[in-house]
C-alpha distance (Angstrom), angle and dihedral (degrees) to the residues before:
residue distance angle dihedral
M1 . . .
P2 3.81 . .
K3 3.82 117.6 .
I4 3.74 126.6 -153.5
T5 3.81 128.1 -176.4
A6 3.71 111.9 -161.8
H7 3.80 140.3 152.1
Q8 3.87 109.2 -124.6
I9 3.70 100.2 -47.1
E10 3.75 118.2 176.2
I11 3.80 121.9 -159.1
E12 3.72 122.1 -173.8
L13 3.82 111.8 -145.9
T14 3.72 130.7 -174.7
L15 3.77 120.2 -133.0
D16 3.78 90.1 -106.9
Q17 3.82 90.4 55.0
I18 3.85 90.2 49.6
V19 3.79 90.7 50.6
A20 3.79 91.3 48.5
L21 3.78 91.4 50.9
V22 3.79 91.0 48.7
R23 3.86 91.9 51.8
E24 3.83 87.9 54.5
L25 3.80 89.2 62.0
K26 3.82 122.7 94.7
P27 3.84 114.1 -97.9
G28 3.81 91.8 -106.6
E29 3.80 89.9 52.9
Q30 3.80 91.4 46.6
E31 3.91 88.1 52.4
I32 3.80 89.7 53.4
I33 3.78 91.5 55.2
R34 3.81 92.4 45.0
R35 3.85 90.6 53.2
V36 3.76 90.8 48.8
I37 3.73 97.1 52.3
E38 3.84 99.1 32.9
P39 3.78 115.1 58.6
P40 3.79 115.4 -144.7
A41 3.79 116.2 -90.6
W42 3.84 115.8 -96.2
H43 3.78 92.7 -107.5
Q44 3.79 90.8 55.7
R45 3.79 90.8 50.5
L46 3.83 90.0 48.8
E47 3.81 91.8 48.7
A48 3.76 90.1 50.8
L49 3.76 92.0 49.9
L50 3.87 92.9 48.2
A51 3.85 88.9 48.4
R52 3.85 90.4 54.8
V53 3.86 90.9 45.9
W54 3.84 93.2 49.0
S55 3.82 92.5 46.4
R56 3.82 88.6 54.2
V57 3.82 89.7 48.9
E58 3.77 90.8 54.5
R59 3.79 93.1 46.0
L60 3.82 96.4 39.9
P61 3.79 109.0 27.7
I62 3.82 118.5 -170.6
S63 3.78 126.6 -168.1
E64 3.76 127.8 -132.7
E65 3.85 88.7 -110.6
E66 3.79 91.5 54.1
I67 3.85 89.4 50.5
D68 3.82 91.7 48.5
A69 3.81 92.0 48.8
E70 3.85 90.8 49.3
V71 3.81 91.4 50.0
E72 3.83 89.6 50.3
R73 3.82 90.9 50.5
A74 3.78 91.3 49.2
R75 3.90 91.0 48.3
K76 3.83 90.6 51.1
V77 3.78 90.7 52.1
I78 3.72 91.3 49.8
Y79 3.79 94.8 46.7
T80 3.84 92.4 46.6
E81 3.79 90.8 50.1
G82 3.80 90.8 52.1
G83 3.78 92.8 -113.9
A84 3.78 95.0 136.4
């Protein structure tokens, strides 16, 4: 990786110059830049979220009965606090 030691140097570059510099990078370095400036598509974010959820389901399984009991506890709290 190139190293530069400088004291507050400003360089004005055109878009074409920036593109030319990026094209000089190795493919892996270009991919890093692409990922930084281009957020993942919504379906990729959704897939990542679902993967995290399913991994938790596998590690921390919960039964329908446990879910029902938790919902009932939450309802009781809401009703006793006058929320409904």
